[in-house]
N, CA, C and O atoms as CSV, one atom per row, in Angstrom:
chain,resi,resn,atom,element,x,y,z
A,1,MET,N,N,154.399,37.646,-69.432
A,1,MET,CA,C,153.021,37.919,-69.052
A,1,MET,C,C,152.540,39.169,-69.786
A,1,MET,O,O,153.256,40.168,-69.857
A,2,SER,N,N,151.331,39.110,-70.329
A,2,SER,CA,C,150.742,40.248,-71.031
A,2,SER,C,C,149.933,41.098,-70.068
A,2,SER,O,O,149.238,40.586,-69.190
A,3,PHE,N,N,150.036,42.395,-70.248
A,3,PHE,CA,C,149.251,43.316,-69.441
A,3,PHE,C,C,148.238,44.009,-70.324
A,3,PHE,O,O,148.444,44.138,-71.531
A,4,GLY,N,N,147.163,44.448,-69.740
A,4,GLY,CA,C,146.150,45.158,-70.497
A,4,GLY,C,C,144.932,44.295,-70.746
A,4,GLY,O,O,144.751,43.238,-70.141
A,5,PHE,N,N,144.103,44.779,-71.654
A,5,PHE,CA,C,142.827,44.139,-71.927
A,5,PHE,C,C,142.549,44.137,-73.421
A,5,PHE,O,O,143.100,44.935,-74.179
A,6,TYR,N,N,141.685,43.221,-73.822
A,6,TYR,CA,C,141.071,43.231,-75.138
A,6,TYR,C,C,139.598,43.543,-74.908
A,6,TYR,O,O,138.972,42.988,-74.005
A,7,LEU,N,N,139.053,44.426,-75.722
A,7,LEU,CA,C,137.638,44.748,-75.651
A,7,LEU,C,C,137.019,44.406,-76.999
A,7,LEU,O,O,137.399,44.967,-78.027
A,8,PHE,N,N,136.066,43.484,-76.987
A,8,PHE,CA,C,135.360,43.073,-78.197
A,8,PHE,C,C,133.965,43.688,-78.147
A,8,PHE,O,O,133.218,43.462,-77.195
A,9,ILE,N,N,133.615,44.462,-79.166
A,9,ILE,CA,C,132.335,45.166,-79.204
A,9,ILE,C,C,131.614,44.791,-80.485
A,9,ILE,O,O,132.226,44.681,-81.547
A,10,ASP,N,N,130.314,44.596,-80.377
A,10,ASP,CA,C,129.504,44.337,-81.569
A,10,ASP,C,C,128.120,44.912,-81.343
A,10,ASP,O,O,127.713,45.170,-80.211
A,11,GLU,N,N,127.406,45.108,-82.436
A,11,GLU,CA,C,126.051,45.647,-82.367
A,11,GLU,C,C,125.116,44.803,-83.218
A,11,GLU,O,O,125.536,44.053,-84.100
A,12,ALA,N,N,123.854,44.953,-82.923
A,12,ALA,CA,C,122.811,44.323,-83.730
A,12,ALA,C,C,121.651,45.298,-83.816
A,12,ALA,O,O,121.371,46.030,-82.866
A,13,GLY,N,N,120.991,45.305,-84.935
A,13,GLY,CA,C,119.900,46.245,-85.137
A,13,GLY,C,C,120.363,47.377,-86.022
A,13,GLY,O,O,121.452,47.327,-86.594
A,14,ASP,N,N,119.547,48.384,-86.132
A,14,ASP,CA,C,119.892,49.543,-86.950
A,14,ASP,C,C,119.449,50.803,-86.224
A,14,ASP,O,O,118.787,50.744,-85.188
A,15,GLU,N,N,119.830,51.952,-86.791
A,15,GLU,CA,C,119.581,53.211,-86.093
A,15,GLU,C,C,118.271,53.887,-86.479
A,15,GLU,O,O,117.972,54.970,-85.977
A,16,GLY,N,N,117.490,53.276,-87.355
A,16,GLY,CA,C,116.259,53.915,-87.811
A,16,GLY,C,C,115.235,54.133,-86.707
A,16,GLY,O,O,114.934,53.224,-85.934
A,17,LEU,N,N,114.702,55.357,-86.643
A,17,LEU,CA,C,113.682,55.685,-85.644
A,17,LEU,C,C,112.420,56.281,-86.265
A,17,LEU,O,O,111.457,56.571,-85.555
A,18,GLU,N,N,112.421,56.461,-87.564
A,18,GLU,CA,C,111.251,57.044,-88.216
A,18,GLU,C,C,110.057,56.088,-88.159
A,18,GLU,O,O,108.951,56.479,-87.785
A,19,ARG,N,N,110.297,54.843,-88.532
A,19,ARG,CA,C,109.272,53.802,-88.548
A,19,ARG,C,C,109.905,52.558,-87.937
A,19,ARG,O,O,110.977,52.131,-88.364
A,20,VAL,N,N,109.242,51.975,-86.936
A,20,VAL,CA,C,109.812,50.858,-86.172
A,20,VAL,C,C,108.846,49.678,-86.187
A,20,VAL,O,O,107.643,49.846,-85.986
A,21,ARG,N,N,109.387,48.471,-86.429
A,21,ARG,CA,C,108.575,47.260,-86.344
A,21,ARG,C,C,108.272,46.958,-84.885
A,21,ARG,O,O,109.062,47.376,-84.039
A,22,PRO,N,N,107.234,46.292,-84.529
A,22,PRO,CA,C,106.158,45.760,-85.372
A,22,PRO,C,C,105.057,46.774,-85.648
A,22,PRO,O,O,104.074,46.448,-86.313
A,23,MET,N,N,105.202,47.990,-85.152
A,23,MET,CA,C,104.171,49.007,-85.366
A,23,MET,C,C,104.047,49.390,-86.846
A,23,MET,O,O,102.965,49.739,-87.318
A,24,HIS,N,N,105.163,49.319,-87.565
A,24,HIS,CA,C,105.187,49.591,-88.996
A,24,HIS,C,C,105.805,48.382,-89.691
A,24,HIS,O,O,106.957,48.032,-89.435
A,25,GLU,N,N,105.042,47.755,-90.561
A,25,GLU,CA,C,105.493,46.519,-91.212
A,25,GLU,C,C,106.821,46.705,-91.948
A,25,GLU,O,O,107.658,45.803,-91.959
A,26,ASP,N,N,107.012,47.866,-92.557
A,26,ASP,CA,C,108.229,48.122,-93.319
A,26,ASP,C,C,109.250,48.935,-92.505
A,26,ASP,O,O,110.144,49.564,-93.071
A,27,GLY,N,N,109.105,48.914,-91.176
A,27,GLY,CA,C,109.971,49.713,-90.316
A,27,GLY,C,C,111.320,49.079,-90.047
A,27,GLY,O,O,111.605,47.960,-90.474
A,28,SER,N,N,112.138,49.823,-89.329
A,28,SER,CA,C,113.458,49.335,-88.937
A,28,SER,C,C,113.313,48.339,-87.792
A,28,SER,O,O,112.213,48.102,-87.294
A,29,SER,N,N,114.443,47.761,-87.384
A,29,SER,CA,C,114.411,46.742,-86.338
A,29,SER,C,C,113.846,47.312,-85.032
A,29,SER,O,O,114.021,48.492,-84.728
A,30,GLU,N,N,113.173,46.461,-84.275
A,30,GLU,CA,C,112.540,46.890,-83.025
A,30,GLU,C,C,113.573,47.186,-81.942
A,30,GLU,O,O,113.353,48.053,-81.095
A,31,TYR,N,N,114.696,46.472,-81.964
A,31,TYR,CA,C,115.712,46.623,-80.926
A,31,TYR,C,C,117.041,47.074,-81.522
A,31,TYR,O,O,117.374,46.766,-82.667
A,32,PHE,N,N,117.777,47.805,-80.714
A,32,PHE,CA,C,119.172,48.091,-80.999
A,32,PHE,C,C,119.953,47.549,-79.816
A,32,PHE,O,O,119.633,47.856,-78.667
A,33,VAL,N,N,120.984,46.738,-80.088
A,33,VAL,CA,C,121.766,46.089,-79.034
A,33,VAL,C,C,123.237,46.391,-79.265
A,33,VAL,O,O,123.745,46.250,-80.377
A,34,LEU,N,N,123.909,46.804,-78.215
A,34,LEU,CA,C,125.345,47.027,-78.246
A,34,LEU,C,C,125.947,46.214,-77.112
A,34,LEU,O,O,125.581,46.401,-75.952
A,35,CYS,N,N,126.873,45.305,-77.441
A,35,CYS,CA,C,127.465,44.413,-76.433
A,35,CYS,C,C,128.979,44.541,-76.435
A,35,CYS,O,O,129.600,44.880,-77.442
A,36,GLY,N,N,129.544,44.258,-75.281
A,36,GLY,CA,C,130.993,44.255,-75.158
A,36,GLY,C,C,131.458,43.169,-74.214
A,36,GLY,O,O,130.805,42.875,-73.212
A,37,VAL,N,N,132.596,42.573,-74.543
A,37,VAL,CA,C,133.248,41.586,-73.682
A,37,VAL,C,C,134.654,42.109,-73.417
A,37,VAL,O,O,135.417,42.370,-74.348
A,38,LEU,N,N,134.985,42.258,-72.155
A,38,LEU,CA,C,136.300,42.729,-71.747
A,38,LEU,C,C,137.090,41.537,-71.224
A,38,LEU,O,O,136.654,40.859,-70.294
A,39,VAL,N,N,138.261,41.281,-71.826
A,39,VAL,CA,C,139.074,40.117,-71.482
A,39,VAL,C,C,140.477,40.591,-71.127
A,39,VAL,O,O,141.078,41.367,-71.870
A,40,ARG,N,N,140.998,40.131,-70.001
A,40,ARG,CA,C,142.390,40.434,-69.652
A,40,ARG,C,C,143.300,39.825,-70.724
A,40,ARG,O,O,143.057,38.714,-71.195
A,41,ALA,N,N,144.325,40.546,-71.094
A,41,ALA,CA,C,145.260,40.052,-72.103
A,41,ALA,C,C,145.861,38.718,-71.684
A,41,ALA,O,O,146.144,37.867,-72.527
A,42,SER,N,N,146.055,38.535,-70.383
A,42,SER,CA,C,146.641,37.283,-69.888
A,42,SER,C,C,145.707,36.085,-70.075
A,42,SER,O,O,146.158,34.942,-70.007
A,43,ARG,N,N,144.417,36.327,-70.310
A,43,ARG,CA,C,143.456,35.231,-70.506
A,43,ARG,C,C,143.075,35.032,-71.969
A,43,ARG,O,O,142.269,34.155,-72.279
A,44,TYR,N,N,143.634,35.821,-72.865
A,44,TYR,CA,C,143.237,35.758,-74.266
A,44,TYR,C,C,143.436,34.360,-74.845
A,44,TYR,O,O,142.518,33.806,-75.450
A,45,ALA,N,N,144.615,33.789,-74.666
A,45,ALA,CA,C,144.899,32.455,-75.225
A,45,ALA,C,C,143.960,31.407,-74.634
A,45,ALA,O,O,143.533,30.481,-75.325
A,46,GLU,N,N,143.645,31.561,-73.354
A,46,GLU,CA,C,142.738,30.623,-72.675
A,46,GLU,C,C,141.354,30.639,-73.319
A,46,GLU,O,O,140.694,29.602,-73.384
A,47,LEU,N,N,140.909,31.798,-73.795
A,47,LEU,CA,C,139.592,31.907,-74.428
A,47,LEU,C,C,139.656,31.659,-75.937
A,47,LEU,O,O,138.657,31.266,-76.540
A,48,ALA,N,N,140.813,31.883,-76.545
A,48,ALA,CA,C,140.932,31.695,-77.989
A,48,ALA,C,C,140.731,30.236,-78.375
A,48,ALA,O,O,140.137,29.948,-79.414
A,49,GLN,N,N,141.218,29.317,-77.553
A,49,GLN,CA,C,141.087,27.885,-77.857
A,49,GLN,C,C,139.627,27.434,-77.897
A,49,GLN,O,O,139.236,26.755,-78.847
A,50,PRO,N,N,138.798,27.786,-76.894
A,50,PRO,CA,C,137.390,27.385,-76.985
A,50,PRO,C,C,136.669,27.993,-78.196
A,50,PRO,O,O,135.798,27.353,-78.784
A,51,PHE,N,N,137.029,29.224,-78.566
A,51,PHE,CA,C,136.394,29.819,-79.744
A,51,PHE,C,C,136.808,29.081,-81.008
A,51,PHE,O,O,135.991,28.899,-81.911
A,52,ALA,N,N,138.048,28.660,-81.088
A,52,ALA,CA,C,138.497,27.867,-82.242
A,52,ALA,C,C,137.730,26.542,-82.300
A,52,ALA,O,O,137.380,26.065,-83.380
A,53,LYS,N,N,137.475,25.957,-81.131
A,53,LYS,CA,C,136.712,24.702,-81.075
A,53,LYS,C,C,135.273,24.924,-81.555
A,53,LYS,O,O,134.734,24.115,-82.310
A,54,ILE,N,N,134.659,26.023,-81.113
A,54,ILE,CA,C,133.288,26.352,-81.554
A,54,ILE,C,C,133.260,26.498,-83.074
A,54,ILE,O,O,132.383,25.948,-83.741
A,55,LYS,N,N,134.219,27.239,-83.612
A,55,LYS,CA,C,134.268,27.437,-85.062
A,55,LYS,C,C,134.453,26.115,-85.784
A,55,LYS,O,O,133.881,25.900,-86.852
A,56,GLY,N,N,135.254,25.225,-85.202
A,56,GLY,CA,C,135.437,23.897,-85.793
A,56,GLY,C,C,134.140,23.112,-85.831
A,56,GLY,O,O,133.857,22.432,-86.817
A,57,MET,N,N,133.335,23.197,-84.757
A,57,MET,CA,C,132.038,22.501,-84.727
A,57,MET,C,C,131.086,23.052,-85.784
A,57,MET,O,O,130.189,22.348,-86.247
A,58,LEU,N,N,131.287,24.328,-86.168
A,58,LEU,CA,C,130.443,24.954,-87.184
A,58,LEU,C,C,131.003,24.777,-88.592
A,58,LEU,O,O,130.394,25.220,-89.565
A,59,GLY,N,N,132.176,24.122,-88.701
A,59,GLY,CA,C,132.809,23.948,-90.003
A,59,GLY,C,C,133.485,25.211,-90.510
A,59,GLY,O,O,133.676,25.375,-91.715
A,60,MET,N,N,133.849,26.103,-89.598
A,60,MET,CA,C,134.487,27.365,-89.964
A,60,MET,C,C,135.992,27.276,-89.730
A,60,MET,O,O,136.454,26.454,-88.938
A,61,ASN,N,N,136.747,28.114,-90.414
A,61,ASN,CA,C,138.178,28.256,-90.152
A,61,ASN,C,C,138.372,29.083,-88.890
A,61,ASN,O,O,137.495,29.862,-88.516
A,62,SER,N,N,139.506,28.921,-88.236
A,62,SER,CA,C,139.754,29.661,-87.000
A,62,SER,C,C,139.821,31.160,-87.236
A,62,SER,O,O,139.585,31.928,-86.303
A,63,SER,N,N,140.137,31.608,-88.455
A,63,SER,CA,C,140.214,33.042,-88.750
A,63,SER,C,C,138.854,33.650,-89.115
A,63,SER,O,O,138.727,34.871,-89.204
A,64,ASP,N,N,137.829,32.798,-89.330
A,64,ASP,CA,C,136.502,33.298,-89.677
A,64,ASP,C,C,135.830,33.949,-88.473
A,64,ASP,O,O,136.086,33.573,-87.329
A,65,GLN,N,N,134.970,34.926,-88.740
A,65,GLN,CA,C,134.177,35.551,-87.694
A,65,GLN,C,C,132.822,34.869,-87.625
A,65,GLN,O,O,132.242,34.505,-88.648
A,66,ILE,N,N,132.322,34.699,-86.403
A,66,ILE,CA,C,130.994,34.124,-86.209
A,66,ILE,C,C,129.978,35.251,-86.270
A,66,ILE,O,O,130.021,36.172,-85.454
A,67,HIS,N,N,129.065,35.184,-87.232
A,67,HIS,CA,C,127.974,36.147,-87.332
A,67,HIS,C,C,126.679,35.397,-87.037
A,67,HIS,O,O,126.230,34.575,-87.834
A,68,PHE,N,N,126.099,35.686,-85.903
A,68,PHE,CA,C,124.934,34.950,-85.422
A,68,PHE,C,C,123.804,34.940,-86.446
A,68,PHE,O,O,123.118,33.931,-86.609
A,69,ARG,N,N,123.614,36.052,-87.129
A,69,ARG,CA,C,122.507,36.146,-88.098
A,69,ARG,C,C,122.669,35.169,-89.257
A,69,ARG,O,O,121.693,34.829,-89.926
A,70,ASP,N,N,123.913,34.713,-89.499
A,70,ASP,CA,C,124.176,33.793,-90.606
A,70,ASP,C,C,124.068,32.328,-90.208
A,70,ASP,O,O,124.212,31.447,-91.056
A,71,LEU,N,N,123.815,32.054,-88.923
A,71,LEU,CA,C,123.799,30.676,-88.437
A,71,LEU,C,C,122.398,30.076,-88.507
A,71,LEU,O,O,121.400,30.783,-88.369
A,72,ARG,N,N,122.339,28.778,-88.722
A,72,ARG,CA,C,121.068,28.038,-88.603
A,72,ARG,C,C,120.729,27.934,-87.117
A,72,ARG,O,O,121.575,28.187,-86.259
A,73,GLU,N,N,119.502,27.564,-86.826
A,73,GLU,CA,C,119.061,27.468,-85.426
A,73,GLU,C,C,119.895,26.467,-84.631
A,73,GLU,O,O,120.246,26.739,-83.483
A,74,ASP,N,N,120.220,25.310,-85.222
A,74,ASP,CA,C,121.025,24.326,-84.498
A,74,ASP,C,C,122.445,24.834,-84.254
A,74,ASP,O,O,123.056,24.502,-83.238
A,75,GLU,N,N,122.971,25.636,-85.176
A,75,GLU,CA,C,124.297,26.212,-84.981
A,75,GLU,C,C,124.280,27.280,-83.887
A,75,GLU,O,O,125.235,27.410,-83.122
A,76,LYS,N,N,123.203,28.031,-83.821
A,76,LYS,CA,C,123.069,29.032,-82.757
A,76,LYS,C,C,123.085,28.364,-81.385
A,76,LYS,O,O,123.690,28.880,-80.446
A,77,LEU,N,N,122.419,27.216,-81.272
A,77,LEU,CA,C,122.422,26.479,-79.998
A,77,LEU,C,C,123.818,26.001,-79.627
A,77,LEU,O,O,124.188,26.017,-78.453
A,78,ILE,N,N,124.588,25.579,-80.611
A,78,ILE,CA,C,125.975,25.160,-80.359
A,78,ILE,C,C,126.773,26.328,-79.782
A,78,ILE,O,O,127.487,26.174,-78.791
A,79,VAL,N,N,126.646,27.480,-80.403
A,79,VAL,CA,C,127.396,28.657,-79.950
A,79,VAL,C,C,126.958,29.067,-78.553
A,79,VAL,O,O,127.799,29.303,-77.686
A,80,ILE,N,N,125.662,29.155,-78.324
A,80,ILE,CA,C,125.154,29.601,-77.022
A,80,ILE,C,C,125.569,28.645,-75.915
A,80,ILE,O,O,126.049,29.084,-74.869
A,81,SER,N,N,125.393,27.348,-76.126
A,81,SER,CA,C,125.731,26.383,-75.071
A,81,SER,C,C,127.244,26.353,-74.826
A,81,SER,O,O,127.677,26.158,-73.690
A,82,SER,N,N,128.042,26.542,-75.862
A,82,SER,CA,C,129.495,26.573,-75.687
A,82,SER,C,C,129.941,27.827,-74.946
A,82,SER,O,O,130.821,27.758,-74.087
A,83,LEU,N,N,129.348,28.962,-75.266
A,83,LEU,CA,C,129.702,30.212,-74.586
A,83,LEU,C,C,129.301,30.185,-73.115
A,83,LEU,O,O,129.967,30.779,-72.267
A,84,ALA,N,N,128.209,29.491,-72.824
A,84,ALA,CA,C,127.734,29.423,-71.436
A,84,ALA,C,C,128.745,28.726,-70.530
A,84,ALA,O,O,128.762,28.964,-69.322
A,85,ASP,N,N,129.585,27.870,-71.104
A,85,ASP,CA,C,130.603,27.160,-70.323
A,85,ASP,C,C,131.837,28.016,-70.030
A,85,ASP,O,O,132.631,27.678,-69.152
A,86,LEU,N,N,132.000,29.112,-70.753
A,86,LEU,CA,C,133.166,29.968,-70.561
A,86,LEU,C,C,132.912,30.969,-69.444
A,86,LEU,O,O,131.768,31.315,-69.147
A,87,LYS,N,N,133.984,31.423,-68.839
A,87,LYS,CA,C,133.856,32.380,-67.750
A,87,LYS,C,C,134.362,33.745,-68.226
A,87,LYS,O,O,135.566,33.999,-68.249
A,88,PHE,N,N,133.442,34.600,-68.596
A,88,PHE,CA,C,133.786,35.982,-68.941
A,88,PHE,C,C,132.552,36.840,-68.725
A,88,PHE,O,O,131.429,36.338,-68.688
A,89,GLY,N,N,132.772,38.118,-68.584
A,89,GLY,CA,C,131.673,39.049,-68.360
A,89,GLY,C,C,131.183,39.644,-69.661
A,89,GLY,O,O,131.939,39.781,-70.623
A,90,LEU,N,N,129.930,39.989,-69.680
A,90,LEU,CA,C,129.302,40.587,-70.848
A,90,LEU,C,C,128.543,41.828,-70.397
A,90,LEU,O,O,127.823,41.800,-69.399
A,91,VAL,N,N,128.710,42.904,-71.136
A,91,VAL,CA,C,127.964,44.123,-70.872
A,91,VAL,C,C,127.112,44.384,-72.108
A,91,VAL,O,O,127.611,44.317,-73.231
A,92,ALA,N,N,125.832,44.680,-71.908
A,92,ALA,CA,C,124.948,44.925,-73.046
A,92,ALA,C,C,124.061,46.130,-72.790
A,92,ALA,O,O,123.550,46.332,-71.688
A,93,ILE,N,N,123.893,46.920,-73.835
A,93,ILE,CA,C,122.914,48.000,-73.844
A,93,ILE,C,C,121.843,47.541,-74.827
A,93,ILE,O,O,122.134,47.318,-76.003
A,94,VAL,N,N,120.626,47.403,-74.360
A,94,VAL,CA,C,119.526,46.939,-75.203
A,94,VAL,C,C,118.444,47.999,-75.186
A,94,VAL,O,O,117.941,48.367,-74.125
A,95,SER,N,N,118.088,48.486,-76.357
A,95,SER,CA,C,117.079,49.530,-76.456
A,95,SER,C,C,115.923,49.054,-77.321
A,95,SER,O,O,116.112,48.673,-78.476
A,96,ASN,N,N,114.716,49.082,-76.746
A,96,ASN,CA,C,113.521,48.847,-77.540
A,96,ASN,C,C,113.149,50.191,-78.148
A,96,ASN,O,O,112.812,51.132,-77.429
A,97,LYS,N,N,113.211,50.279,-79.447
A,97,LYS,CA,C,113.084,51.564,-80.124
A,97,LYS,C,C,111.649,52.040,-80.289
A,97,LYS,O,O,111.434,53.146,-80.784
A,98,GLN,N,N,110.666,51.252,-79.898
A,98,GLN,CA,C,109.276,51.697,-80.041
A,98,GLN,C,C,109.015,52.982,-79.257
A,98,GLN,O,O,108.257,53.845,-79.699
A,99,ASN,N,N,109.650,53.098,-78.091
A,99,ASN,CA,C,109.414,54.287,-77.276
A,99,ASN,C,C,110.292,55.463,-77.687
A,99,ASN,O,O,110.267,56.512,-77.043
A,100,MET,N,N,111.072,55.294,-78.760
A,100,MET,CA,C,111.966,56.355,-79.209
A,100,MET,C,C,111.638,56.820,-80.633
A,100,MET,O,O,112.401,57.591,-81.215
A,101,MET,N,N,110.528,56.369,-81.195
A,101,MET,CA,C,110.207,56.737,-82.571
A,101,MET,C,C,110.227,58.251,-82.734
A,101,MET,O,O,109.602,58.986,-81.969
A,102,GLY,N,N,110.954,58.693,-83.743
A,102,GLY,CA,C,111.041,60.118,-84.045
A,102,GLY,C,C,112.017,60.883,-83.171
A,102,GLY,O,O,112.223,62.075,-83.399
A,103,TYR,N,N,112.631,60.240,-82.173
A,103,TYR,CA,C,113.557,60.921,-81.268
A,103,TYR,C,C,114.827,61.320,-82.005
A,103,TYR,O,O,115.300,60.595,-82.880
A,104,ARG,N,N,115.366,62.457,-81.653
A,104,ARG,CA,C,116.659,62.906,-82.171
A,104,ARG,C,C,117.531,63.287,-80.993
A,104,ARG,O,O,117.067,63.943,-80.061
A,105,ASN,N,N,118.769,62.890,-81.027
A,105,ASN,CA,C,119.739,63.266,-80.007
A,105,ASN,C,C,120.614,64.360,-80.606
A,105,ASN,O,O,121.575,64.078,-81.321
A,106,LEU,N,N,120.275,65.599,-80.311
A,106,LEU,CA,C,120.946,66.730,-80.939
A,106,LEU,C,C,122.413,66.832,-80.538
A,106,LEU,O,O,123.238,67.290,-81.328
A,107,ARG,N,N,122.748,66.409,-79.311
A,107,ARG,CA,C,124.154,66.443,-78.893
A,107,ARG,C,C,124.995,65.499,-79.747
A,107,ARG,O,O,126.089,65.859,-80.179
A,108,CYS,N,N,124.488,64.296,-79.990
A,108,CYS,CA,C,125.236,63.349,-80.827
A,108,CYS,C,C,125.278,63.818,-82.269
A,108,CYS,O,O,126.307,63.694,-82.932
A,109,GLU,N,N,124.170,64.356,-82.761
A,109,GLU,CA,C,124.149,64.847,-84.132
A,109,GLU,C,C,125.162,65.966,-84.321
A,109,GLU,O,O,125.818,66.038,-85.360
A,110,ALA,N,N,125.297,66.845,-83.323
A,110,ALA,CA,C,126.231,67.964,-83.425
A,110,ALA,C,C,127.671,67.485,-83.534
A,110,ALA,O,O,128.512,68.166,-84.119
A,111,LYS,N,N,127.958,66.313,-82.971
A,111,LYS,CA,C,129.312,65.758,-83.029
A,111,LYS,C,C,129.554,64.979,-84.321
A,111,LYS,O,O,130.688,64.594,-84.604
A,112,ASN,N,N,128.516,64.746,-85.096
A,112,ASN,CA,C,128.616,63.930,-86.311
A,112,ASN,C,C,128.104,64.722,-87.504
A,112,ASN,O,O,127.090,64.375,-88.110
A,113,LEU,N,N,128.820,65.791,-87.832
A,113,LEU,CA,C,128.393,66.649,-88.930
A,113,LEU,C,C,128.989,66.162,-90.252
A,113,LEU,O,O,130.055,65.547,-90.289
A,114,GLU,N,N,128.275,66.454,-91.322
A,114,GLU,CA,C,128.785,66.205,-92.663
A,114,GLU,C,C,128.537,67.454,-93.496
A,114,GLU,O,O,127.624,68.225,-93.201
A,115,VAL,N,N,129.326,67.655,-94.511
A,115,VAL,CA,C,129.185,68.828,-95.369
A,115,VAL,C,C,128.417,68.419,-96.621
A,115,VAL,O,O,128.832,67.524,-97.357
A,116,ILE,N,N,127.293,69.089,-96.847
A,116,ILE,CA,C,126.472,68.852,-98.034
A,116,ILE,C,C,126.300,70.185,-98.743
A,116,ILE,O,O,125.773,71.140,-98.173
A,117,ARG,N,N,126.751,70.243,-99.992
A,117,ARG,CA,C,126.688,71.462,-100.792
A,117,ARG,C,C,127.237,72.674,-100.023
A,117,ARG,O,O,126.641,73.752,-100.024
A,118,GLY,N,N,128.375,72.469,-99.375
A,118,GLY,CA,C,129.045,73.562,-98.689
A,118,GLY,C,C,128.505,73.914,-97.309
A,118,GLY,O,O,129.021,74.829,-96.668
A,119,ARG,N,N,127.470,73.205,-96.832
A,119,ARG,CA,C,126.891,73.507,-95.515
A,119,ARG,C,C,127.061,72.311,-94.592
A,119,ARG,O,O,126.880,71.167,-95.009
A,120,SER,N,N,127.413,72.579,-93.329
A,120,SER,CA,C,127.511,71.518,-92.323
A,120,SER,C,C,126.120,71.159,-91.837
A,120,SER,O,O,125.332,72.024,-91.456
A,121,ARG,N,N,125.832,69.856,-91.860
A,121,ARG,CA,C,124.537,69.367,-91.389
A,121,ARG,C,C,124.758,68.115,-90.563
A,121,ARG,O,O,125.706,67.366,-90.799
A,122,PRO,N,N,123.869,67.885,-89.580
A,122,PRO,CA,C,124.018,66.645,-88.808
A,122,PRO,C,C,123.678,65.438,-89.673
A,122,PRO,O,O,122.738,65.467,-90.468
A,123,ARG,N,N,124.460,64.381,-89.502
A,123,ARG,CA,C,124.147,63.133,-90.189
A,123,ARG,C,C,122.884,62.562,-89.582
A,123,ARG,O,O,122.680,62.641,-88.371
A,124,ARG,N,N,122.057,62.004,-90.395
A,124,ARG,CA,C,120.816,61.421,-89.904
A,124,ARG,C,C,120.974,59.938,-89.647
A,124,ARG,O,O,119.977,59.241,-89.461
A,125,TYR,N,N,122.178,59.445,-89.633
A,125,TYR,CA,C,122.418,58.032,-89.417
A,125,TYR,C,C,123.607,57.855,-88.478
A,125,TYR,O,O,124.407,58.771,-88.284
A,126,ASN,N,N,123.704,56.702,-87.921
A,126,ASN,CA,C,124.833,56.263,-87.108
A,126,ASN,C,C,124.998,56.952,-85.763
A,126,ASN,O,O,126.036,56.762,-85.129
A,127,TRP,N,N,124.049,57.732,-85.294
A,127,TRP,CA,C,124.290,58.308,-83.969
A,127,TRP,C,C,124.143,57.261,-82.881
A,127,TRP,O,O,124.693,57.441,-81.795
A,128,PHE,N,N,123.419,56.168,-83.127
A,128,PHE,CA,C,123.408,55.064,-82.149
A,128,PHE,C,C,124.815,54.503,-82.003
A,128,PHE,O,O,125.260,54.197,-80.897
A,129,TYR,N,N,125.507,54.370,-83.120
A,129,TYR,CA,C,126.845,53.797,-83.103
A,129,TYR,C,C,127.865,54.767,-82.532
A,129,TYR,O,O,128.766,54.371,-81.793
A,130,ASN,N,N,127.721,56.037,-82.878
A,130,ASN,CA,C,128.732,57.027,-82.539
A,130,ASN,C,C,128.533,57.671,-81.174
A,130,ASN,O,O,129.425,58.384,-80.715
A,131,GLY,N,N,127.435,57.460,-80.524
A,131,GLY,CA,C,127.252,58.126,-79.240
A,131,GLY,C,C,126.236,57.496,-78.318
A,131,GLY,O,O,125.473,58.231,-77.691
A,132,PRO,N,N,126.173,56.158,-78.190
A,132,PRO,CA,C,125.136,55.583,-77.334
A,132,PRO,C,C,125.303,55.944,-75.864
A,132,PRO,O,O,124.321,55.954,-75.122
A,133,LEU,N,N,126.514,56.239,-75.431
A,133,LEU,CA,C,126.710,56.589,-74.031
A,133,LEU,C,C,126.432,58.064,-73.792
A,133,LEU,O,O,126.540,58.539,-72.661
A,134,SER,N,N,126.072,58.800,-74.850
A,134,SER,CA,C,125.736,60.205,-74.703
A,134,SER,C,C,124.245,60.416,-74.522
A,134,SER,O,O,123.790,61.556,-74.423
A,135,LEU,N,N,123.475,59.336,-74.475
A,135,LEU,CA,C,122.036,59.470,-74.305
A,135,LEU,C,C,121.742,60.123,-72.962
A,135,LEU,O,O,122.470,59.899,-71.995
A,136,PRO,N,N,120.694,60.923,-72.890
A,136,PRO,CA,C,120.368,61.566,-71.609
A,136,PRO,C,C,120.099,60.554,-70.522
A,136,PRO,O,O,119.491,59.514,-70.777
A,137,SER,N,N,120.541,60.842,-69.314
A,137,SER,CA,C,120.320,59.904,-68.209
A,137,SER,C,C,119.071,60.246,-67.430
A,137,SER,O,O,118.737,59.557,-66.467
């Protein structure tokens, strides 16, 4: 018997806050989404088989990753309807970035410094990825 958990995490969207669609035609994505699925190690094999079946219906190899953005609409329906039959929990953080345009999280930036020409400066990218749970409550 296996003990422990597997945690699968993925994101969609980007971290841009300077210009956001649809308010700016050339802006970054309107939403940022971070999702996670927590699976007991003892149930991994039970869930691996249905995922292999889904990949087979899409003409993919079992080792391939499913990237929703690369699927046709009919393939997306196959994945969604197949996942709906499985029993697992999903946690998602969904942020509509329109209300955050121009926002900076200085605490996250301070933890993500880079050295440019000998000076430490906060990175202007990836703080959504590196610290979404550090957002003010």
